[in-house]
C-alpha positions in Angstrom: 0.0 0.0 0.0 0.9 3.6 -0.4 2.3 5.6 2.5 0.4 8.7 3.6 1.2 12.4 3.1 2.3 14.4 6.1 0.8 17.7 7.3 4.0 19.5 6.2 3.5 18.1 2.6 -0.3 18.2 2.3 -2.2 16.5 -0.5 -3.0 18.4 -3.7 -6.2 18.6 -5.7 -5.3 17.1 -9.1 -8.4 18.6 -10.7 -8.6 22.2 -9.4 -4.8 22.5 -9.2 -4.0 20.7 -12.4 -1.8 23.6 -13.5 0.9 22.5 -11.0 0.6 18.7 -11.8 2.7 17.2 -14.6 3.5 13.8 -16.0 6.2 15.2 -18.3 9.5 13.5 -17.6 12.9 13.2 -19.3 14.3 9.7 -19.8 17.6 8.4 -21.2 21.2 8.8 -20.3 22.0 11.6 -17.8 25.3 13.6 -17.7 27.1 14.8 -14.7 25.4 17.5 -12.7 28.8 18.8 -11.7 29.9 19.3 -15.3 27.0 20.6 -17.4 27.6 20.3 -21.2 25.4 20.8 -24.3 25.2 17.0 -24.4 23.4 17.1 -21.0 20.3 18.3 -22.8 20.2 15.3 -25.2 17.4 13.5 -23.5 14.0 12.3 -24.6 11.0 14.0 -23.0 7.8 12.0 -22.5 4.6 13.7 -21.9 3.2 10.6 -20.3 4.7 7.4 -18.8 1.9 5.2 -20.2 2.9 4.7 -23.8 0.6 4.2 -26.7 1.8 2.1 -29.7 2.8 5.2 -31.6 4.9 6.6 -28.8 6.5 3.2 -28.1 7.5 2.7 -31.7 8.8 6.3 -31.9 11.1 5.5 -29.0 12.4 2.4 -30.8 13.0 4.5 -33.9 15.4 6.8 -32.1 18.3 4.5 -32.6 19.3 6.5 -35.7 19.7 9.5 -33.5 22.1 7.9 -31.0 19.6 6.3 -28.6 20.4 2.6 -28.9 17.7 0.2 -27.7 18.3 -3.2 -26.2 15.4 -5.7 -25.6 15.7 -8.0 -22.6 13.3 -11.0 -22.2 11.3 -11.2 -19.0 10.4 -14.9 -19.4 12.2 -18.1 -18.5 12.0 -21.5 -20.2 10.3 -24.5 -18.7 12.2 -27.0 -20.8 15.7 -26.0 -19.6 18.0 -29.0 -19.8 19.8 -29.4 -16.5 21.8 -32.2 -15.1 20.7 -33.9 -11.9 23.6 -32.3 -10.1 22.6 -28.8 -11.4 19.0 -29.4 -10.2 20.3 -30.5 -6.8 22.5 -27.5 -6.5 19.6 -25.2 -7.3 17.4 -26.9 -4.7 20.1 -26.6 -2.0 20.8 -23.0 -2.7 17.1 -22.2 -2.9 17.6 -20.5 -6.3 14.6 -21.0 -8.5 14.4 -20.6 -12.2 12.7 -17.3 -11.7 15.5 -15.9 -9.5 18.2 -17.1 -11.8 16.4 -15.4 -14.7 16.3 -12.1 -12.7 20.1 -12.4 -12.3 20.5 -13.0 -16.0 18.4 -10.0 -16.8 20.7 -7.8 -14.7 23.8 -9.3 -16.4 22.4 -8.9 -19.9 21.4 -5.3 -19.3 24.9 -4.5 -17.9 26.4 -6.1 -21.0 24.1 -4.1 -23.3 25.1 -0.8 -21.6 28.8 -1.5 -21.7 29.0 -3.3 -25.0 26.3 -1.6 -27.1 26.1 1.7 -25.3 22.4 1.1 -24.9 20.3 4.1 -23.9 16.9 2.3 -23.6 16.4 -1.1 -22.0 13.0 -2.6 -23.0 12.0 -5.3 -20.6 9.4 -7.4 -22.5 7.0 -10.2 -22.1 6.6 -10.7 -25.8 8.4 -14.1 -25.8 5.9 -15.7 -23.4 4.7 -18.9 -24.9 3.7 -22.5 -24.1 7.3 -23.2 -23.2 8.2 -19.8 -21.6 6.8 -18.4 -18.3 6.6 -14.7 -17.8 8.1 -13.1 -14.8 6.2 -10.5 -12.8 7.2 -7.2 -14.4 7.5 -5.4 -11.1 10.1 -8.0 -9.8 12.1 -7.6 -13.0 12.0 -3.8 -13.1 12.8 -3.5 -9.4 15.6 -6.0 -9.5 17.2 -4.3 -12.5 16.8 -0.8 -11.1 18.5 -1.8 -7.8 21.3 -3.7 -9.7 22.1 -0.7 -11.9 22.1 1.6 -8.9 24.6 -0.7 -7.1 26.7 -0.9 -10.3 26.6 2.9 -10.6 25.0 2.6 -14.1 21.4 3.7 -13.5 21.8 7.2 -14.9 23.1 5.8 -18.2 19.9 4.1 -19.3 16.1 4.3 -19.3 14.0 1.3 -18.3 10.9 0.8 -20.4 8.6 -2.1 -19.5 6.7 -3.8 -22.3 4.4 -5.6 -19.9 1.6 -8.1 -20.3 0.7 -8.0 -16.6 0.2 -4.2 -16.1 -3.4 -3.1 -16.7 -4.5 -1.0 -13.6 -3.3 2.1 -12.0 -1.7 0.4 -9.0 0.5 -1.6 -11.4 1.6 1.5 -13.2 2.3 3.4 -9.9 4.3 0.6 -8.4 6.4 0.1 -11.6 7.1 3.9 -11.7 7.7 4.1 -8.0 10.3 1.2 -8.2 12.3 2.5 -11.1 10.6 2.1 -14.5 10.7 5.2 -16.8 7.8 4.2 -19.0 5.3 1.4 -19.5 3.8 -0.1 -22.6 0.8 -2.3 -21.6 0.6 -4.1 -25.0 -1.6 -7.0 -23.9 -4.1 -4.7 -22.2 -4.4 -2.8 -25.5 -5.1 -6.0 -27.3 -7.7 -6.9 -24.8 -9.5 -3.6 -25.6 -10.4 -5.3 -28.9 -12.6 -7.7 -27.0 -14.7 -5.1 -25.2 -18.3 -5.9 -25.8 -20.8 -3.4 -26.9 -18.2 -0.8 -27.9 -18.2 0.5 -31.5 -15.2 2.9 -31.0 -12.1 2.3 -33.1 -9.2 0.7 -31.2 -7.1 4.0 -31.3 -9.9 5.8 -29.4 -10.3 3.0 -26.9 -6.5 3.2 -26.2 -6.6 6.9 -25.8 -9.5 6.8 -23.4 -7.8 4.1 -21.4 -4.5 6.0 -21.3 -6.3 9.2 -20.3 -8.0 7.5 -17.4 -4.8 6.0 -16.1 -2.9 9.2 -16.5 -5.4 11.0 -14.4 -5.3 8.2 -11.9 -1.5 8.4 -11.6 -1.8 12.1 -10.9 -4.4 11.4 -8.3 -2.2 8.9 -6.5 0.7 11.4 -6.7 -1.5 14.2 -5.3 -2.3 12.2 -2.2 1.4 12.3 -1.4 1.6 16.0 -2.0 3.7 15.3 -5.1 3.0 17.4 -8.2 5.6 16.2 -10.8 6.3 12.6 -12.0 10.0 13.3 -11.7 9.7 13.4 -7.9 7.5 10.3 -7.8 9.5 8.0 -10.1 11.9 5.7 -8.2 10.8 7.2 -4.8 9.5 3.9 -3.4 6.7 5.5 -1.5 5.2 2.2 -0.6 5.1 -0.2 2.3 5.5 -3.9 1.7 3.0 -6.3 3.2 3.6 -10.1 2.8 6.9 -9.8 1.0 9.9 -11.8 2.3 13.2 -10.2 3.1 15.0 -12.0 0.2 12.6 -10.4 -2.3 12.9 -7.0 -0.7 16.8 -7.3 -0.6 16.8 -8.2 -4.3 14.1 -6.1 -5.9 12.9 -3.4 -3.4 15.9 -2.3 -1.3 15.0 0.2 1.3 11.3 -0.2 1.2 9.5 -0.2 4.5 8.2 -3.5 5.9 7.3 -4.9 9.3 6.4 -8.5 8.8 8.3 -11.1 6.8 6.5 -12.9 4.0 6.7 -15.0 0.8 9.9 -15.5 -1.1 10.7 -16.1 -4.8 9.3 -19.6 -4.6 5.8 -18.3 -4.1 6.1 -15.9 -7.1 7.4 -18.8 -9.2 4.4 -20.9 -8.1 2.0 -18.1 -9.0 3.7 -17.6 -12.4 3.3 -21.3 -13.1 -0.3 -21.3 -12.1 -1.1 -18.4 -14.4 0.9 -20.1 -17.1 -1.3 -23.2 -16.8 -4.4 -21.1 -17.1 -3.1 -19.6 -20.3 -1.8 -22.9 -21.7 -3.9 -25.7 -20.2 -2.7 -29.3 -20.8 -5.5 -30.9 -22.8 -6.3 -32.5 -26.0 -7.9 -30.9 -29.1 -11.0 -28.8 -28.5 -14.3 -30.0 -29.8 -15.3 -28.6 -33.2 -17.8 -26.1 -31.9 -15.5 -24.5 -29.3 -13.8 -21.4 -30.6 -10.5 -21.0 -28.7 -10.3 -17.4 -29.8 -13.2 -16.4 -27.6 -12.3 -18.7 -24.7 -12.1 -16.6 -21.5 -10.4 -17.0 -18.1 -12.6 -17.6 -15.1 -13.5 -14.6 -13.0 -11.6 -15.1 -9.7 -13.6 -12.4 -7.9 -10.8 -9.9 -7.5 -13.0 -6.9 -8.2 -16.5 -8.3 -7.6 -17.8 -10.8 -5.0 -18.2 -14.3 -6.4 -18.8 -17.6 -4.8 -16.9 -17.5 -1.6 -15.6 -21.1 -2.0 -13.9 -20.6 -5.4 -12.7 -17.0 -5.6 -11.0 -14.2 -3.8 -12.2 -13.6 -0.2 -13.8 -10.2 0.4 -14.3 -8.4 3.7 -17.8 -7.5 2.8 -20.0 -10.5 1.7 -23.7 -10.5 1.1 -24.5 -12.9 4.0 -22.5 -10.8 6.5 -24.0 -7.5 5.4 -27.5 -9.0 5.6 -26.9 -10.2 9.2 -25.6 -6.8 10.2 -28.7 -5.1 8.7 -31.0 -7.7 10.3 -29.4 -7.2 13.8 -29.8 -3.4 13.4 -33.4 -3.5 12.2 -34.6 -6.0 14.8 -32.3 -4.9 17.7 -31.3 -8.6 17.9 -28.4 -9.4 20.2 -28.3 -13.0 18.8 -28.3 -11.6 15.2 -25.3 -9.3 16.1 -23.4 -12.2 17.7 -23.9 -14.2 14.5 -22.8 -11.3 12.4 -19.7 -10.8 14.6 -18.8 -14.5 14.4 -19.0 -14.5 10.6 -17.1 -11.2 10.2 -14.3 -12.4 12.6 -13.9 -15.6 10.6 -13.5 -13.6 7.3 -11.0 -11.4 9.1 -9.0 -14.4 10.2 -8.7 -15.5 6.5 -8.0 -12.1 5.0 -6.4 -9.7 7.4 -3.1 -9.6 9.3 -4.9 -8.6 12.5 -6.9 -11.8 12.1 -3.8 -13.8 12.8 -3.2 -12.3 16.2 -4.3 -14.2 19.3 -4.4 -13.5 23.0 -1.9 -15.8 24.7 -3.6 -15.7 28.1 -1.9 -18.9 29.3 1.5 -17.2 29.0 0.5 -14.1 30.9 0.3 -13.3 34.6 -3.1 -11.6 35.3 -2.9 -8.0 36.7 -4.7 -7.6 40.0 -8.2 -6.2 39.3 -7.7 -3.3 41.7 -4.8 -2.1 39.6 -7.0 -2.0 36.4 -8.7 1.2 35.5 -12.5 0.9 35.6 -14.3 0.5 32.3 -16.4 3.6 33.1 -13.1 5.6 33.1 -11.6 4.0 30.0 -14.7 4.8 27.8 -14.3 8.5 28.6 -11.4 8.5 26.2 -13.5 7.1 23.4 -14.3 9.3 20.4 -16.4 8.7 17.2 -15.1 9.4 13.8 -16.0 12.6 12.1 -19.2 12.2 10.0 -21.2 15.3 9.0 -25.0 15.6 9.1 -25.9 15.0 5.5 -23.4 12.2 4.9 -25.4 10.4 7.6 -28.9 10.9 8.8 -29.9 13.3 11.6 -31.1 10.3 13.7 -27.7 8.5 13.4 -25.9 11.8 14.1 -27.9 12.4 17.3 -27.7 8.8 18.4 -23.9 8.8 18.4 -23.9 12.1 20.3 -26.3 10.8 23.0 -24.4 7.5 23.4 -21.0 9.2 23.7 -22.2 11.8 26.1 -23.8 9.1 28.3 -20.4 7.2 28.7 -18.4 10.5 29.0 -16.8 10.1 25.6 -16.9 12.5 22.6 -18.8 12.5 19.3 -17.6 14.5 16.3 -19.8 16.8 14.2 -17.8 16.4 11.0 -17.6 19.4 8.8 -21.3 20.1 8.3 -22.1 22.2 11.4 -24.6 21.4 14.1 -28.1 22.6 15.0 -27.9 25.2 17.8 -31.0 23.5 19.4 -28.7 20.5 20.2 -26.5 22.6 22.5 -28.9 22.5 25.4 -29.4 19.4 27.7 -32.5 17.2 27.1 -35.3 16.6 29.5 -36.2 13.1 30.8 -38.8 11.3 28.8 -39.4 9.8 25.4 -38.4 11.2 22.0 -39.3 10.0 18.5 -36.4 9.8 16.1 -37.5 8.5 12.7 -38.9 5.0 13.2 -37.3 4.7 16.7 -38.5 5.9 20.1 -35.7 6.8 22.5 -35.9 6.7 26.3 -34.1 9.8 27.5 -32.7 10.4 31.0 -31.9 13.5 33.0 -28.6 15.0 31.7 -28.8 13.4 28.2 -27.5 15.7 25.5 -27.2 15.5 21.7 -24.4 18.1 21.6 -21.2 16.9 19.9 -18.3 17.8 22.1 -15.8 17.8 19.1 -16.6 20.5 16.5 -14.7 20.2 13.2 -13.4 23.1 11.1 -12.7 22.4 7.5 -11.7 24.5 4.6 -15.3 25.0 3.4 -16.2 26.4 6.9 -19.7 24.9 6.4 -21.7 25.6 9.5 -18.8 27.3 11.4 -20.1 30.2 13.5 -19.0 31.7 16.7 -21.9 30.0 18.6 -20.8 26.6 17.0 -17.2 27.1 18.2 -18.1 28.4 21.6 -20.1 25.2 22.4 -17.1 22.9 21.7 -15.0 21.1 24.2 -12.5 20.4 21.5 -12.1 22.1 18.1 -10.6 19.8 15.4 -8.9 21.3 12.4 -9.3 19.1 9.3 -5.8 19.0 7.8 -6.7 16.4 5.1 -9.7 14.4 3.9 -9.2 11.1 5.7 -11.0 8.9 3.2 -9.8 10.6 0.0 -6.8 12.9 0.6 -6.5 15.8 -1.9 -10.1 15.7 -3.0 -11.9 17.6 -0.3 -15.4 16.9 0.9 -18.5 16.8 -1.3 -22.2 16.7 -0.6 -24.4 16.2 -3.7 -27.2 18.7 -4.3 -30.1 16.3 -3.8 -29.0 15.7 -0.2 -29.1 19.5 0.6 -32.6 19.9 1.9 -33.7 23.1 3.8 -32.6 21.8 7.2 -29.0 20.8 6.1 -28.7 24.0 4.1 -29.7 26.1 7.1 -27.0 24.4 9.2 -24.4 24.9 6.5 -25.4 28.5 5.7 -26.1 27.5 2.2 -28.9 27.1 -0.4 -31.1 24.0 -0.7 -30.3 21.8 -3.7 -26.9 23.4 -4.4 -23.9 20.9 -4.3 -21.4 21.7 -1.6 -17.7 21.1 -2.2 -15.2 21.7 0.6 -11.9 22.4 -1.2 -8.9 20.4 -0.4 -8.2 21.3 3.3 -4.6 22.1 2.9 -5.4 25.6 1.8 -5.4 26.6 5.5 -1.9 25.2 6.0 0.3 26.1 3.2 2.7 27.1 5.9 3.2 26.6 9.6 2.4 30.3 10.0 -1.0 29.9 8.4 -1.8 27.0 10.7 -0.6 29.0 13.8 -2.9 31.9 12.8 -5.9 29.6 12.5 -5.2 28.0 15.9 -4.9 31.5 17.4 -8.2 32.7 15.9 -10.0 29.6 17.2 -8.6 30.2 20.7 -9.9 33.7 20.7 -13.5 32.5 20.1 -13.4 29.5 22.4 -10.6 30.0 25.0 -11.5 26.9 27.0 -11.6 24.4 24.1 -8.7 22.3 23.1 -7.6 22.7 19.4 -6.5 19.5 17.7 
């Protein structure tokens, strides 16, 4: 996964601040920064790292202008003839065919740079066949990038990946982040020919696909507060989950990781499994079966499929139904069943699901030394959710519940009805379809009042009623995009709270506009303290 931007480098809005975003990047041999010469300017400038066929072919045609291109195969053969002694040596040293091929790729590239003065290295999957297994392009690009750095040759060449396994934005971002200079997803372009119900010419489909991925790359960069591809490329702004140390030391040196994971043997196994899907061992197909339209099975990576034969998802229809049933009927048994199913899925799909309490190895703490539960819950807080993003009933329910236990609920960035600032009287109150039993001292006032860049609902009365004022530095769910409430959700009540007009869409600009500098943030904190001196500012 991607690491997160820090408050000192806040996220950017790639749409409204597109003028500072750029995918333009020079590639090819670099000269010494300490000795600038006219030759230092002889580089190729790409306006996008996702190449179309025309751009890719244009790069290959630059050999006549001094940019020699060398093509390196990213596949290995299954029919390699090895002696028994050779196979035994490989098993003992734990060097798989995949890892040996990665070493060969590095050596072949080094020879091409020294012997042929290659300026472009094209790592390609084109030779994949029934006898040759493709290597994960990220492993190949990462290993080559790290090898050339250690050999002090990285600035002499550009790495272009002609990949069959790159087709979504995360693939492109990881390739760029771990050293690739450009990507040509040729197999994905061929797959666009098979899109059903589309009458557009292939060139238009490719351009639409490229445009979508270019914007997505900018969006990913913007979440890190990075505006130019040159700063993102090779920066390794990722954290590895599930990768073994041997893989990281070979392909992703310096990347952050906490837990050890799989090695090259697991990648080799996956490569063989995918290869078997592409080239299944079987006899001739029946006459009526057209192998040109044969499709791979949907493994449920993007959409939920049968839980027994596809990818496990955290949200399954059965679990969601049980949660809804428990909520609608207020059923304790229904909730317990939901919790048991959800925990079982967590065990199978999340790292935290592998943790267990080893109570038999612990000495119990005397109960009199343990803080009472009534005191612990006073430190509980809800997440920020504005009225409008959730219903008024849900917003008030969280406030009442947190106030009863001494915790704190959060208004979100949508303001709060001044009528909620006063304590409630004992009795019953109707909230939508539910009837609440209220007690003396109950309150629907949220103790945490949020201030975002849109300032929706932020008034002096609103701030003065806060125990804590929370400055929204960045949109938690979607950094760089700001908050948005669609027009149909803006009824008269919500518009009155946000000092707006019913039916008009409300967009809270990316929150970093208040904190371009530490001085801006200090001024905002000072102003909030002037209005509400007793409130904490967080």
